[in-house]
C-alpha positions, 0 to 999 in steps of 0.5 A, a space after each residue: 548602702 545595703 540593697 533592700 531585698 524584695 520578694 520575687 513576684 510570680 510570673 503571669 501564666 502565658 496565653 496559649 495560641 492555635 489555629 481557629 476553625 476558620 483558618 482550618 477551613 480556609 486551608 482545606 479550601 485552598 488545598 482542594 482548589 490546588 488539587 482540582 487544578 492539578 487533576 485538571 492539568 493532568 487530565 489535559 496533559 493526558 489527553 494531549 499526550 494520547 492525541 500526540 502519540 496517536 498522531 505519531 502512530 498514524 504518521 508512521 503508518 501512513 509514511 510506511 504504507 506510502 513508501 511501500 506502494 511507491 517502491 512497488 509501483 515504480 517497478 511496474 513493467 520491469 521486464 516488459 516496459 517496451 511491449 507494444 500497445 498491441 500486446 499490453 492493451 489486449 483484453 485477454 489475461 495471461 494464462 498459466 498454471 501453478 503446480 504447487 497450488 494445483 490451480 490456474 494462474 491468470 492476470 492481465 499483461 499490464 504494468 499497473 492496474 487500478 480496481 475502481 471500487 467507488 461505486 461500491 463505496 469501498 477502497 480502490 485496489 492497485 495491482 502491479 506486475 514486474 520481473 527481476 531478471 538480473 540480465 536486463 533482458 526484456 523482449 526477444 522475438 521468436 519465429 516458431 514455437 511448439 507447446 513446450 518450446 520457443 525458438 528465439 532470434 537470440 537466447 541471450 539473457 534467458 536462463 533455466 528457472 526464468 519465468 517468461 511471458 509468450 505472446 502472439 499477434 492473436 493476443 494469446 499470452 502464456 506464462 511459462 518457466 524456462 527449463 532448458 537452454 541449449 548448449 550449441 551456439 547456433 541453437 536458440 530454442 528455449 524449452 519450458 518442459 514439465 518435471 525436473 530441470 537444472 535450476 541456473 539460480 540454484 547452482 544447477 540443483 534439480 528442481 521441479 518446474 512449477 509453472 509448466 503443465 504436463 501437456 504444455 501450453 496447449 497452443 502452437 504460437 506462430 510468431 510474436 515476442 517472449 518477455 523475460 521476467 526473471 526467476 521471481 516476478 511479482 504481481 502484487 495486489 495492494 488492498 485494504 482489509 479491515 484497517 490494514 493495508 497490505 498485498 498478496 502475490 498472484 504469481 507466488 500465490 502468497 497470502 495477504 501480508 499486512 504492511 501498515 495498520 490504521 489505513 482506512 481508504 485508498 484512492 488511485 487514478 491513472 495519469 494518461 498522456 492523451 495528447 502525447 506532450 509528455 506531461 500529465 495535467 489537471 487542467 483541460 484536458 484532464 489527464 487524471 482518470 479512473 477509466 482504464 486507457 485504450 492504449 496502455 503505453 500512454 500511462 505515465 504515472 498513477 496518483 495514489 491517496 491514502 487516508 489514515 485514522 488515529 486510534 485515539 478517541 477525542 472527547 466530544 465538546 461540552 457545549 450544545 453549540 459545539 455538539 452540533 458541529 459537523 466535520 467535512 470529509 477529508 479530501 485529496 486531489 481526486 475529490 473527497 473520501 467517503 466517510 463511514 462509521 469506525 465499524 464500516 457501517 454507513 455514517 450515522 453521525 451519532 454525537 459522542 459515540 466512539 463509532 462516529 468517525 468525526 471524533 478521530 484525527 486523520 492524515 491524508 498521504 498523496 503521491 504521484 508515482 511515475 511508471 519509469 519502465 514504461 516512460 523510458 521505453 516509449 
């Protein structure tokens, strides 16, 4: 049977679908929330990264600063660590003259000295004196001397170019530069003259004597000791300038040389063996003190503390309760550090002010440094 042809029906037009206004607004809201979370996360990450980097910088600066002080102090007394109390406890300064600077040279005959600046509210200072003779000769006695010569019992180890400290029983102490060593075996006279001399440490090259005056010492010593400090001894003054720890050399006449930035305070104490038991204790009797000892041969160590501040300003807290918080001063074994504003003015405790020290992080580095050259000799 033949199928019946039927006319094709026109298909109904399809309905067009899209996003409604409500859906658009919901999508925008979700996007805004996501962006807000992202920026908050970025802000927290950035703050923590800055704090971490600043803390790392402070840690490196503190470690470098303490390492350099420790190394310098351990050398204190090299070349004269066996000096008797009658000489290292003298109140007179060593007298000398620097022809390069055309100025006198003077400093105490002490392996290490602490300048106590607590009363002025300033960082302490540490001065370290040591020699570098390659012949390991520290002390030699002499029987007589003139303004330009010293006749020793033995001249072994002294070379032209060495700097030496001449002492006598009257507490007179002079810095001289050896310019001539006799060739005769029985002649033990060391000369510290003015003008050119053949420098042993420069293969005999002719050099002008830097630390001898044309008129000599001006003092005729009767008897005492002469200490060989080698060709380039140092008397380094460690101090803080601004927020930089560094040192200058009294003998070499060098200017201040910065070692580490961010160091804002330095405190130090002598460790004095007052009871002679070979130990330094915190308990009674307390043998850590700022007061200079009467007998310098009993100083066995010094205790040093450095306060280092990071450079990153910490955002102040938002709540009023947190805003009233007051941080305690950083402390070390000798007490608390005196805190000041970042610019060095007295503490104003202005909350939220970048000048307020409380909005920064701090590290305290502390170390007991033994005076090996003194300990081994006494």
